[in-house]
KEKEDO-215249 format. One record per residue: residue number from 1; x negated, y negated, z negated of N, C-alpha, C in turn. Coordinates in steps of 0.02 Angstrom, whole numbers, plus 50000, padded with zeros to 5 digits. Example, Ala and Ser with C-alpha at 12.3 -4.5 7.8 and 13.67 -1.06 7.14 Angstrom:
residues 2
1;49340;50284;49610;49385;50225;49610;49340;50165;49610 .
2;49358;50112;49646;49316;50053;49643;49355;49998;49606 .
//
This chain:
residues 381
1;50103;51351;49525;50053;51351;49506;50022;51365;49423 .
2;49986;51401;49421;49957;51424;49349;49921;51376;49297 .
3;49954;51348;49224;49933;51311;49196;49888;51339;49140 .
4;49833;51300;49139;49792;51335;49080;49808;51331;49020 .
5;49789;51389;48980;49813;51386;48914;49784;51326;48872 .
6;49734;51297;48890;49724;51238;48844;49719;51167;48898 .
7;49757;51140;48912;49739;51089;48963;49691;51041;48925 .
8;49649;50996;48977;49600;50958;48942;49646;50897;48947 .
9;49608;50836;48913;49628;50789;48892;49666;50742;48973 .
10;49729;50713;48956;49754;50684;49029;49720;50652;49047 .
11;49719;50659;49117;49680;50602;49163;49708;50532;49173 .
12;49673;50477;49183;49693;50407;49166;49705;50414;49253 .
13;49765;50384;49263;49800;50359;49325;49803;50295;49325 .
14;49809;50251;49380;49819;50196;49405;49850;50181;49461 .
15;49902;50151;49463;49936;50136;49524;49930;50055;49548 .
16;49899;50054;49607;49892;49981;49629;49959;49981;49691 .
17;49987;49920;49679;50050;49918;49720;50038;49838;49737 .
18;50087;49806;49764;50109;49745;49801;50117;49742;49863 .
19;50152;49690;49890;50191;49684;49963;50146;49685;50008 .
20;50153;49702;50089;50117;49690;50132;50061;49638;50144 .
21;50009;49638;50130;49963;49601;50157;49922;49553;50090 .
22;49956;49591;50021;49932;49560;49969;49866;49560;49959 .
23;49829;49604;49979;49753;49627;49964;49731;49669;49928 .
24;49774;49737;49935;49770;49786;49889;49699;49827;49922 .
25;49695;49833;49976;49619;49863;49992;49566;49841;49977 .
26;49564;49760;49983;49501;49722;49974;49493;49739;49906 .
27;49556;49718;49855;49538;49735;49783;49508;49784;49768 .
28;49543;49850;49782;49517;49910;49785;49445;49921;49809 .
29;49419;49894;49858;49351;49896;49891;49310;49861;49818 .
30;49337;49812;49800;49304;49772;49740;49292;49816;49677 .
31;49346;49856;49661;49340;49881;49590;49296;49943;49597 .
32;49302;49979;49668;49249;50043;49657;49165;50029;49674 .
33;49159;49959;49676;49094;49954;49665;49067;49942;49592 .
34;49117;49939;49545;49106;49953;49483;49099;50028;49468 .
35;49029;50026;49419;49004;50100;49385;49060;50122;49351 .
36;49114;50098;49318;49145;50117;49267;49201;50179;49319 .
37;49211;50151;49392;49254;50203;49424;49214;50257;49455 .
38;49148;50249;49438;49124;50332;49460;49164;50386;49447 .
39;49169;50437;49487;49220;50501;49473;49289;50477;49489 .
40;49306;50430;49531;49376;50425;49537;49397;50449;49602 .
41;49466;50485;49608;49500;50502;49665;49541;50453;49700 .
42;49537;50427;49759;49578;50373;49777;49652;50401;49820 .
43;49710;50391;49809;49744;50417;49860;49781;50356;49871 .
44;49773;50353;49950;49795;50292;49983;49859;50300;50033 .
45;49912;50270;50018;49968;50294;50050;50009;50227;50112 .
46;50004;50253;50185;50027;50195;50210;50089;50204;50259 .
47;50118;50156;50284;50187;50164;50308;50176;50137;50389 .
48;50191;50201;50427;50197;50197;50504;50148;50263;50522 .
49;50140;50254;50596;50116;50303;50617;50047;50325;50615 .
50;49992;50276;50609;49924;50291;50598;49897;50263;50545 .
51;49857;50301;50507;49824;50261;50436;49763;50249;50451 .
52;49745;50180;50412;49669;50118;50451;49647;50121;50383 .
53;49687;50093;50334;49647;50079;50266;49603;50124;50245 .
54;49607;50198;50238;49568;50222;50227;49499;50229;50252 .
55;49501;50191;50313;49428;50188;50353;49395;50123;50316 .
56;49429;50089;50293;49411;50015;50274;49382;50011;50186 .
57;49385;50066;50160;49379;50088;50089;49293;50085;50113 .
58;49252;50038;50076;49172;50051;50091;49132;50104;50042 .
59;49175;50106;49983;49116;50128;49933;49140;50202;49916 .
60;49195;50229;49961;49201;50312;49934;49192;50353;49989 .
61;49144;50380;49996;49127;50434;50048;49174;50499;50036 .
62;49169;50525;49957;49219;50585;49926;49271;50567;49892 .
63;49312;50615;49878;49365;50601;49837;49428;50558;49883 .
64;49426;50551;49926;49477;50499;49955;49551;50560;49988 .
65;49594;50542;49974;49646;50559;50004;49695;50506;50046 .
66;49734;50533;50092;49769;50483;50142;49838;50522;50151 .
67;49909;50487;50125;49945;50514;50130;50001;50459;50178 .
68;50010;50492;50238;50022;50446;50301;50080;50458;50330 .
69;50105;50504;50301;50172;50530;50339;50234;50499;50305 .
70;50223;50429;50276;50292;50404;50258;50267;50354;50205 .
71;50320;50338;50155;50305;50290;50105;50310;50333;50029 .
72;50285;50309;49997;50282;50364;49935;50354;50352;49890 .
73;50394;50315;49907;50457;50302;49880;50503;50343;49924 .
74;50478;50370;49977;50542;50387;50016;50509;50460;50047 .
75;50488;50462;50101;50496;50550;50135;50445;50591;50098 .
76;50369;50541;50072;50326;50606;50055;50328;50606;49976 .
77;50361;50583;49939;50369;50574;49864;50338;50665;49842 .
78;50377;50709;49874;50344;50781;49877;50285;50788;49880 .
79;50259;50756;49929;50190;50776;49954;50142;50745;49914 .
80;50155;50686;49863;50120;50659;49807;50123;50705;49747 .
81;50173;50728;49741;50172;50785;49690;50125;50850;49699 .
82;50136;50866;49772;50089;50936;49788;50022;50918;49790 .
83;49998;50847;49787;49948;50827;49794;49905;50818;49738 .
84;49947;50785;49690;49917;50791;49608;49911;50851;49583 .
85;49965;50908;49610;49954;50987;49574;49894;51015;49607 .
86;49867;51002;49672;49828;51020;49710;49742;50985;49668 .
87;49739;50938;49649;49700;50904;49629;49683;50940;49555 .
88;49734;50956;49516;49721;50974;49458;49700;51042;49468 .
89;49720;51077;49484;49706;51150;49509;49639;51162;49530 .
90;49603;51114;49580;49555;51125;49596;49498;51083;49526 .
91;49533;51048;49509;49482;51044;49421;49476;51088;49401 .
92;49518;51115;49378;49541;51179;49320;49483;51230;49349 .
93;49489;51231;49409;49457;51296;49456;49381;51279;49457 .
94;49361;51217;49433;49272;51197;49436;49252;51162;49513 .
95;49297;51172;49552;49296;51145;49621;49297;51078;49638 .
96;49325;51037;49595;49307;50962;49604;49320;50922;49533 .
97;49267;50880;49546;49264;50843;49475;49274;50766;49472 .
98;49326;50768;49435;49344;50678;49433;49378;50661;49363 .
99;49370;50586;49351;49392;50563;49294;49432;50527;49305 .
100;49463;50500;49345;49522;50443;49355;49554;50447;49424 .
101;49616;50447;49433;49649;50451;49498;49672;50379;49488 .
102;49657;50350;49562;49693;50268;49574;49738;50289;49634 .
103;49789;50262;49634;49853;50284;49699;49861;50216;49704 .
104;49846;50202;49772;49865;50124;49831;49923;50143;49859 .
105;49984;50103;49831;50037;50119;49890;50050;50070;49937 .
106;50083;50093;49976;50107;50061;50050;50130;49999;50017 .
107;50150;49924;50056;50167;49876;50025;50243;49880;50016 .
108;50275;49925;50055;50343;49927;50072;50360;49982;50008 .
109;50333;49996;49956;50348;50054;49917;50402;50017;49856 .
110;50447;50058;49850;50488;50035;49785;50450;50081;49723 .
111;50412;50038;49678;50376;50091;49634;50428;50115;49586 .
112;50488;50130;49563;50520;50149;49524;50519;50235;49533 .
113;50540;50258;49585;50524;50333;49582;50458;50349;49577 .
114;50409;50316;49582;50349;50347;49595;50315;50342;49521 .
115;50335;50286;49480;50341;50294;49406;50374;50337;49375 .
116;50427;50360;49393;50471;50408;49375;50437;50481;49376 .
117;50402;50486;49434;50372;50559;49450;50320;50555;49398 .
118;50287;50502;49382;50224;50520;49351;50229;50517;49291 .
119;50288;50482;49252;50301;50485;49187;50342;50556;49152 .
120;50398;50582;49204;50431;50621;49183;50428;50695;49216 .
121;50387;50703;49258;50371;50759;49280;50363;50821;49236 .
122;50372;50873;49228;50357;50927;49179;50288;50945;49169 .
123;50275;50924;49219;50195;50964;49216;50138;50897;49244 .
124;50151;50849;49266;50128;50798;49296;50107;50752;49236 .
125;50167;50743;49203;50180;50708;49142;50133;50719;49096 .
126;50103;50784;49083;50062;50818;49032;50004;50814;49064 .
127;49981;50808;49107;49906;50803;49153;49897;50749;49161 .
128;49921;50700;49168;49897;50628;49192;49920;50587;49140 .
129;49885;50541;49142;49913;50484;49074;49920;50403;49118 .
130;49974;50398;49135;49986;50332;49178;49948;50275;49133 .
131;49901;50248;49159;49855;50205;49113;49839;50137;49144 .
132;49887;50121;49190;49901;50051;49217;49938;50029;49276 .
133;49985;49984;49301;50025;49978;49349;50006;49914;49380 .
134;49969;49900;49430;49929;49828;49456;49976;49813;49509 .
135;50008;49756;49494;50033;49731;49567;49995;49661;49594 .
136;49990;49666;49647;49959;49607;49688;50008;49557;49714 .
137;50005;49494;49704;50056;49442;49743;50013;49389;49756 .
138;50026;49397;49836;50004;49351;49888;50033;49282;49865 .
139;49980;49226;49847;50013;49171;49824;50027;49132;49886 .
140;50014;49138;49951;50043;49092;50006;50101;49102;50015 .
141;50121;49182;50026;50186;49196;50057;50224;49217;49998 .
142;50218;49219;49938;50252;49254;49879;50305;49231;49875 .
143;50327;49169;49865;50394;49141;49863;50437;49186;49914 .
144;50431;49170;49972;50470;49196;50021;50461;49258;50032 .
145;50415;49314;50009;50430;49372;50002;50462;49410;49960 .
146;50472;49357;49906;50504;49393;49829;50608;49365;49866 .
147;50595;49318;49905;50663;49288;49918;50701;49348;49974 .
148;50657;49377;50015;50665;49411;50062;50676;49505;50043 .
149;50621;49525;50000;50624;49584;49978;50624;49607;49923 .
150;50682;49652;49899;50679;49664;49828;50637;49715;49811 .
151;50600;49735;49861;50539;49799;49835;50477;49742;49794 .
152;50468;49693;49833;50424;49645;49791;50451;49622;49718 .
153;50502;49633;49700;50532;49600;49647;50522;49656;49606 .
154;50532;49721;49611;50514;49781;49573;50448;49798;49562 .
155;50399;49777;49610;50346;49794;49615;50299;49735;49552 .
156;50330;49673;49559;50309;49635;49505;50344;49641;49417 .
157;50411;49661;49433;50433;49689;49362;50403;49744;49342 .
158;50374;49788;49354;50352;49854;49329;50267;49849;49311 .
159;50251;49794;49315;50166;49793;49323;50155;49787;49234 .
160;50089;49812;49232;50060;49786;49181;50003;49741;49182 .
161;49996;49733;49246;49949;49677;49266;49954;49644;49329 .
162;49972;49573;49327;49979;49541;49388;49919;49510;49423 .
163;49922;49530;49490;49844;49496;49508;49875;49450;49565 .
164;49855;49366;49555;49868;49330;49610;49824;49336;49658 .
165;49832;49341;49718;49775;49336;49788;49793;49271;49821 .
166;49740;49256;49845;49738;49198;49908;49759;49134;49885 .
167;49743;49136;49808;49758;49052;49771;49716;48995;49810 .
168;49658;49011;49823;49616;48971;49853;49627;48935;49932 .
169;49687;48991;49945;49714;48969;50019;49782;48930;50028 .
170;49803;48926;49959;49860;48882;49950;49849;48824;49963 .
171;49819;48793;49909;49797;48709;49925;49858;48675;49896 .
172;49898;48698;49852;49962;48666;49824;49979;48689;49760 .
173;49951;48649;49710;49938;48670;49632;50022;48668;49616 .
174;50072;48647;49641;50143;48646;49623;50184;48698;49642 .
175;50151;48726;49707;50172;48793;49738;50165;48857;49676 .
176;50076;48833;49677;50052;48898;49633;50088;48888;49560 .
177;50095;48845;49524;50145;48830;49457;50216;48873;49469 .
178;50254;48855;49513;50321;48869;49522;50319;48946;49550 .
179;50259;48993;49572;50255;49044;49581;50254;49091;49517 .
180;50194;49056;49474;50179;49089;49417;50242;49081;49355 .
181;50280;49023;49368;50325;49035;49328;50386;49082;49341 .
182;50386;49093;49404;50440;49136;49447;50414;49212;49420 .
183;50367;49242;49421;50334;49290;49388;50343;49308;49332 .
184;50315;49249;49287;50340;49239;49208;50412;49284;49195 .
185;50447;49251;49242;50531;49265;49227;50537;49322;49254 .
186;50516;49371;49289;50533;49430;49312;50465;49478;49268 .
187;50427;49451;49235;50375;49503;49204;50343;49438;49142 .
188;50382;49448;49111;50351;49403;49039;50295;49429;49000 .
189;50276;49491;49006;50227;49524;48961;50150;49533;48979 .
190;50146;49531;49072;50086;49548;49107;50054;49485;49112 .
191;49976;49499;49090;49944;49442;49127;49938;49428;49181 .
192;49939;49359;49197;49925;49359;49286;49848;49344;49281 .
193;49818;49375;49343;49743;49350;49350;49748;49335;49412 .
194;49685;49279;49427;49672;49248;49496;49617;49292;49519 .
195;49633;49319;49569;49591;49368;49627;49522;49324;49624 .
196;49542;49261;49661;49484;49224;49687;49428;49194;49631 .
197;49452;49173;49572;49429;49169;49513;49383;49202;49479 .
198;49392;49275;49526;49359;49342;49491;49375;49367;49421 .
199;49436;49351;49406;49460;49367;49343;49479;49460;49337 .
200;49509;49460;49421;49524;49550;49431;49471;49594;49428 .
201;49445;49610;49376;49401;49661;49364;49421;49723;49327 .
202;49381;49773;49343;49397;49843;49337;49419;49834;49247 .
203;49375;49813;49221;49393;49803;49138;49451;49764;49117 .
204;49485;49726;49157;49534;49684;49138;49602;49730;49174 .
205;49577;49758;49230;49636;49788;49256;49665;49874;49237 .
206;49610;49894;49223;49617;49967;49201;49625;50004;49134 .
207;49665;50044;49117;49661;50075;49041;49694;50014;49003 .
208;49748;50010;49017;49797;49971;49016;49852;49983;48927 .
209;49829;50048;48935;49853;50099;48878;49916;50116;48904 .
210;49939;50163;48880;49999;50214;48920;50060;50175;48925 .
211;50082;50184;48982;50131;50144;49016;50198;50155;48984 .
212;50226;50097;48967;50281;50077;48915;50311;50031;48957 .
213;50408;50044;48944;50437;49988;48977;50455;49939;48925 .
214;50430;49944;48867;50433;49885;48818;50400;49838;48839 .
215;50433;49759;48844;50404;49696;48849;50420;49689;48919 .
216;50445;49725;48962;50468;49707;49031;50539;49711;49030 .
217;50588;49659;49084;50651;49649;49096;50675;49720;49089 .
218;50739;49708;49072;50778;49762;49058;50793;49816;49133 .
219;50792;49775;49189;50807;49800;49241;50765;49863;49261 .
220;50694;49870;49218;50642;49907;49232;50668;49969;49209 .
221;50697;49979;49146;50720;50027;49109;50791;50072;49142 .
222;50808;50018;49170;50867;50038;49212;50857;50077;49282 .
223;50801;50060;49299;50765;50074;49376;50755;50118;49351 .
224;50720;50149;49302;50664;50225;49292;50733;50257;49300 .
225;50788;50241;49251;50839;50289;49220;50873;50313;49287 .
226;50881;50266;49344;50912;50283;49384;50894;50326;49435 .
227;50832;50344;49431;50791;50403;49478;50780;50468;49440 .
228;50812;50459;49384;50830;50541;49352;50882;50566;49398 .
229;50927;50530;49406;50993;50554;49448;50983;50561;49530 .
230;50940;50504;49557;50919;50507;49620;50868;50556;49648 .
231;50834;50584;49604;50782;50619;49617;50775;50679;49554 .
232;50829;50704;49543;50823;50749;49486;50776;50806;49497 .
233;50769;50844;49450;50712;50904;49465;50761;50970;49478 .
234;50729;51007;49519;50751;51077;49541;50782;51063;49610 .
235;50823;51127;49629;50830;51152;49705;50911;51080;49711 .
236;50883;51057;49786;50945;51017;49790;50927;50939;49766 .
237;50871;50938;49741;50856;50858;49732;50856;50819;49783 .
238;50819;50828;49832;50807;50802;49894;50869;50763;49936 .
239;50922;50806;49919;50978;50790;49972;51027;50738;49930 .
240;51006;50712;49878;51050;50674;49851;51044;50612;49888 .
241;51091;50571;49882;51103;50488;49910;51063;50444;49851 .
242;51042;50388;49876;51013;50322;49839;51073;50278;49844 .
243;51087;50254;49778;51138;50204;49772;51120;50156;49686 .
244;51085;50119;49695;51074;50083;49652;51111;50011;49632 .
245;51130;49993;49572;51156;49933;49562;51133;49895;49522 .
246;51113;49836;49560;51064;49778;49518;51105;49714;49493 .
247;51075;49663;49470;51119;49597;49462;51077;49545;49480 .
248;51087;49489;49485;51037;49422;49483;50984;49427;49523 .
249;50935;49407;49525;50873;49416;49572;50840;49500;49577 .
250;50871;49548;49529;50850;49589;49544;50891;49665;49569 .
251;50946;49638;49606;50963;49676;49643;50945;49714;49693 .
252;50956;49782;49696;50913;49822;49755;50976;49896;49763 .
253;50982;49889;49827;51029;49928;49860;51008;49991;49904 .
254;51018;50047;49892;50985;50114;49933;51053;50147;49959 .
255;51049;50168;50013;51100;50214;50053;51079;50269;50072 .
256;51010;50277;50085;50979;50357;50112;50918;50350;50082 .
257;50893;50417;50120;50827;50423;50093;50775;50371;50109 .
258;50782;50321;50172;50735;50276;50190;50759;50220;50152 .
259;50726;50192;50096;50746;50132;50063;50725;50067;50086 .
260;50691;50057;50152;50685;50008;50170;50728;49970;50231 .
261;50739;49905;50229;50800;49856;50274;50779;49906;50342 .
262;50832;49913;50382;50842;49956;50463;50806;49888;50501 .
263;50794;49822;50477;50774;49783;50517;50697;49793;50515 .
264;50652;49817;50477;50582;49840;50489;50554;49894;50519 .
265;50527;49882;50557;50494;49943;50606;50411;49949;50604 .
266;50392;49999;50610;50304;49992;50618;50297;50054;50661 .
267;50239;50027;50703;50202;50061;50760;50140;50047;50784 .
268;50093;50076;50815;50043;50074;50820;50013;50059;50902 .
269;50002;50006;50913;49964;50001;50984;49879;50029;50986 .
270;49869;50082;51028;49814;50108;51039;49782;50113;51104 .
271;49728;50110;51129;49695;50106;51190;49631;50106;51189 .
272;49594;50165;51220;49513;50162;51238;49491;50125;51262 .
273;49510;50071;51291;49485;50038;51336;49461;49971;51293 .
274;49404;49935;51308;49387;49879;51281;49423;49808;51297 .
275;49432;49763;51246;49462;49698;51272;49417;49649;51262 .
276;49412;49593;51299;49371;49541;51302;49383;49515;51231 .
277;49357;49467;51207;49362;49445;51150;49414;49380;51133 .
278;49407;49351;51197;49447;49290;51208;49522;49300;51211 .
279;49524;49359;51253;49593;49391;51279;49642;49397;51201 .
280;49597;49438;51179;49622;49487;51117;49634;49402;51069 .
281;49602;49372;51052;49610;49312;51017;49670;49262;51042 .
282;49686;49260;51118;49736;49229;51131;49807;49277;51125 .
283;49791;49343;51120;49859;49372;51125;49887;49370;51053 .
284;49847;49362;50992;49859;49337;50922;49882;49292;50925 .
285;49845;49244;50947;49871;49158;50934;49945;49154;50959 .
286;49972;49185;51016;50021;49189;51057;50075;49220;51001 .
287;50072;49285;50984;50102;49318;50938;50124;49273;50872 .
288;50077;49260;50870;50077;49224;50785;50121;49159;50807 .
289;50103;49107;50847;50144;49056;50872;50215;49068;50859 .
290;50217;49139;50910;50293;49145;50931;50344;49187;50868 .
291;50321;49205;50838;50341;49247;50787;50311;49269;50735 .
292;50262;49224;50706;50250;49239;50627;50279;49251;50571 .
293;50344;49227;50561;50387;49250;50514;50401;49316;50482 .
294;50404;49362;50573;50407;49419;50580;50363;49471;50580 .
295;50291;49442;50576;50252;49489;50560;50225;49488;50491 .
296;50263;49550;50464;50255;49568;50403;50192;49586;50374 .
297;50143;49623;50454;50067;49643;50433;50054;49655;50499 .
298;49998;49652;50514;49950;49677;50578;49894;49672;50544 .
299;49855;49734;50554;49794;49769;50550;49778;49804;50587 .
300;49718;49805;50601;49680;49862;50666;49600;49857;50652 .
301;49577;49888;50694;49505;49898;50715;49497;49892;50799 .
302;49462;49855;50820;49476;49818;50886;49396;49836;50917 .
303;49418;49876;50978;49347;49876;51022;49340;49815;51078 .
304;49291;49772;51050;49280;49710;51092;49228;49730;51159 .
305;49240;49706;51218;49209;49715;51276;49142;49711;51289 .
306;49119;49630;51232;49047;49613;51246;49018;49663;51172 .
307;49042;49694;51138;48991;49720;51091;49025;49775;51084 .
308;49038;49843;51102;49092;49884;51104;49062;49949;51042 .
309;49006;49932;51022;48972;49972;50972;49001;49967;50911 .
310;49016;49885;50903;49014;49852;50832;49097;49828;50831 .
311;49145;49871;50793;49219;49859;50797;49238;49793;50770 .
312;49301;49772;50770;49315;49695;50730;49364;49733;50702 .
313;49386;49704;50634;49441;49729;50585;49477;49656;50591 .
314;49551;49672;50588;49585;49618;50584;49635;49630;50551 .
315;49658;49586;50505;49717;49579;50440;49753;49530;50451 .
316;49821;49526;50452;49856;49462;50446;49922;49462;50415 .
317;49955;49419;50389;50025;49422;50369;50049;49363;50388 .
318;50123;49362;50425;50146;49307;50461;50101;49273;50488 .
319;50107;49186;50478;50074;49166;50503;49989;49160;50477 .
320;49966;49192;50424;49901;49191;50410;49883;49255;50432 .
321;49818;49232;50452;49762;49289;50474;49697;49263;50458 .
322;49660;49322;50435;49591;49318;50397;49555;49314;50448 .
323;49492;49289;50453;49442;49288;50491;49411;49344;50493 .
324;49404;49374;50569;49411;49436;50590;49317;49465;50549 .
325;49328;49519;50531;49258;49551;50522;49231;49605;50566 .
326;49172;49589;50588;49136;49658;50635;49101;49689;50596 .
327;49105;49753;50601;49080;49799;50566;49020;49828;50599 .
328;48960;49851;50562;48890;49865;50588;48893;49918;50655 .
329;48946;49972;50618;48958;50036;50671;49038;50045;50664 .
330;49061;50107;50698;49121;50136;50698;49137;50168;50611 .
331;49177;50168;50601;49186;50206;50517;49202;50264;50558 .
332;49224;50291;50607;49246;50371;50618;49215;50393;50682 .
333;49246;50435;50706;49232;50465;50782;49268;50434;50824 .
334;49345;50411;50820;49388;50375;50869;49356;50316;50885 .
335;49339;50288;50943;49309;50233;50949;49363;50176;51005 .
336;49417;50203;50986;49489;50160;51023;49499;50105;50975 .
337;49522;50048;51001;49572;50016;50964;49640;50039;50953 .
338;49648;50024;50889;49706;50043;50847;49723;49978;50798 .
339;49795;49963;50844;49820;49909;50787;49893;49923;50755 .
340;49908;49921;50699;49969;49941;50661;50011;49873;50649 .
341;50075;49868;50670;50102;49803;50659;50182;49842;50621 .
342;50188;49807;50572;50264;49811;50538;50294;49752;50526 .
343;50346;49756;50562;50377;49696;50595;50451;49695;50548 .
344;50490;49640;50556;50554;49609;50565;50579;49565;50597 .
345;50633;49604;50619;50677;49566;50668;50637;49555;50741 .
346;50589;49590;50760;50558;49579;50810;50556;49652;50864 .
347;50577;49654;50906;50568;49720;50943;50481;49731;50971 .
348;50487;49813;50972;50407;49842;50976;50391;49826;51043 .
349;50442;49845;51102;50431;49810;51151;50403;49765;51181 .
350;50425;49704;51149;50404;49633;51165;50323;49642;51152 .
351;50306;49661;51092;50241;49665;51075;50194;49713;51145 .
352;50226;49768;51155;50179;49798;51196;50173;49770;51267 .
353;50248;49725;51278;50235;49685;51354;50189;49621;51338 .
354;50177;49600;51293;50145;49558;51272;50072;49575;51289 .
355;50046;49635;51247;49983;49677;51252;49970;49692;51320 .
356;50000;49698;51364;49997;49730;51430;49981;49671;51463 .
357;50020;49611;51455;50010;49557;51489;49917;49532;51475 .
358;49902;49520;51428;49832;49506;51406;49766;49555;51418 .
359;49794;49622;51422;49740;49680;51438;49764;49704;51509 .
360;49801;49714;51548;49801;49718;51615;49821;49796;51605 .
361;49844;49827;51559;49840;49905;51559;49896;49900;51487 .
362;49937;49958;51486;49981;49988;51436;49944;50001;51389 .
363;49968;49993;51326;49941;50033;51258;49977;50100;51265 .
364;49950;50160;51242;49972;50215;51236;50040;50223;51183 .
365;50090;50255;51220;50152;50258;51188;50153;50281;51117 .
366;50209;50256;51069;50196;50262;50980;50199;50367;51000 .
367;50232;50412;51043;50217;50474;51019;50149;50504;51032 .
368;50102;50452;51086;50041;50472;51101;50000;50461;51034 .
369;50021;50380;51015;49958;50372;50979;49990;50391;50914 .
370;50046;50439;50884;50044;50468;50841;49998;50528;50841 .
371;49995;50548;50893;49954;50616;50902;49890;50596;50884 .
372;49852;50542;50877;49796;50551;50852;49759;50544;50785 .
373;49821;50533;50752;49802;50541;50687;49778;50606;50683 .
374;49749;50623;50606;49731;50682;50576;49788;50703;50541 .
375;49785;50761;50509;49823;50788;50462;49847;50752;50423 .
376;49916;50707;50417;49918;50667;50357;49917;50673;50287 .
377;49904;50741;50277;49873;50740;50209;49814;50779;50207 .
378;49771;50730;50211;49696;50758;50215;49638;50735;50176 .
379;49594;50776;50144;49542;50756;50082;49474;50740;50136 .
380;49449;50689;50135;49401;50662;50156;49335;50670;50128 .
381;49304;50729;50145;49220;50765;50097;49173;50756;50140 .
//
């Protein structure tokens, strides 16, 4: 890639992270309504076969990039580098104009390799200024998530800003205080903002200053330093194996390029046929009551039989499912039901059999469902 002789001022780049279901897309929708984010390119990363979140971002018609071929901390790290370089090339050539980049990571992302890339890449580190790492924490499921998922600990520890979501659904002041105390131990310096109270505004989240590990727990510096070995620049870099050593609450071990627990699986149910609202509600109720703790994330767009022109959006995390939202129209040309599941210790075949029992026809098998997705690296224009 050709570097201009006099590169422009570095472009501010913010990273929004947080575990599955913490509310990242909801926050992004709110932020993008602020005029201060005009001229923003959004890069969204989803873990699984079919990306859906980019369809649910209401305020961006242009400048949307979807990385759905894997997780930013794993298989598509090279895609992120190529995407950012391509953006700069188009900007330098006058083909694309933007003032800011926001990356929304998948909820399973380990943020350390992402941040290491943005800070230490010899070209990207000069052209982008990492100006904020915002981590969302689900107040309802946050404590259990931290107990079970080391990625969530890292997401909190590296943050410049912590956004506590769903506090209004918690209904337990002592549980909130205990969670806040735990967040303070993991990240003493980051302000904790309450999303439900309207504190998570663009002015308070973005432009936090050039990213600096000072003020963060010592593990953060170690995690970033370890990435220099795990992902060195140059030939053969991606053949290295991960092996991190941590301590106390911050331990994290990687043994191959997939940094996620082998017990976690993602897949998509897809069918062109409409489903009755009562049958769909019963399907979700039974799945939630039988296996709620294993539903790390359920999200999707559903074609309802009595109103097929207006799809229903579903979001759920473990036992907590938000009230479904009916859209006035389909966000894209595909009018099929698409439900993405990220499960732990739950077999995909069980979910498919349950779906078949309520709908009377099988969902499209995973390989066919994967074929429904667009090019995993595509710019919506």
